[in-house]
FIFIMI-764846 format. One record per residue (C-alpha): residue number from 1; x, y, z. Coordinates in steps of 0.1 Angstrom, whole numbers, plus 2048, in hexadecimal, padded with zeros to 3 digits. Example, Ala and Ser with C-alpha at 12.3 -4.5 7.8 and 13.67 -1.06 7.14 Angstrom:
2
<loke num="1" px="87B" py="7D3" pz="84E"/>
<loke num="2" px="889" py="7F5" pz="847"/>
This chain:
25
<loke num="1" px="54F" py="F94" pz="506"/>
<loke num="2" px="53C" py="F8D" pz="526"/>
<loke num="3" px="536" py="F69" pz="51B"/>
<loke num="4" px="55B" py="F63" pz="516"/>
<loke num="5" px="563" py="F71" pz="538"/>
<loke num="6" px="547" py="F5C" pz="548"/>
<loke num="7" px="555" py="F3D" pz="537"/>
<loke num="8" px="578" py="F43" pz="543"/>
<loke num="9" px="56C" py="F4B" pz="566"/>
<loke num="10" px="556" py="F2C" pz="565"/>
<loke num="11" px="574" py="F16" pz="55E"/>
<loke num="12" px="58A" py="F28" pz="578"/>
<loke num="13" px="573" py="F2F" pz="595"/>
<loke num="14" px="555" py="F19" pz="58E"/>
<loke num="15" px="530" py="F1D" pz="588"/>
<loke num="16" px="52A" py="F32" pz="5A7"/>
<loke num="17" px="540" py="F4E" pz="59A"/>
<loke num="18" px="52E" py="F4C" pz="578"/>
<loke num="19" px="50C" py="F50" pz="589"/>
<loke num="20" px="518" py="F6F" pz="59B"/>
<loke num="21" px="524" py="F7E" pz="57B"/>
<loke num="22" px="502" py="F76" pz="56B"/>
<loke num="23" px="4F0" py="F88" pz="587"/>
<loke num="24" px="507" py="FA6" pz="584"/>
<loke num="25" px="503" py="FA7" pz="55E"/>
């Protein structure tokens, strides 16, 4: 589930947002 969210956010907001999610996760 997290991976799917990260992929969607990565496409919408970019890599920076994905990195933030990775740190939080």
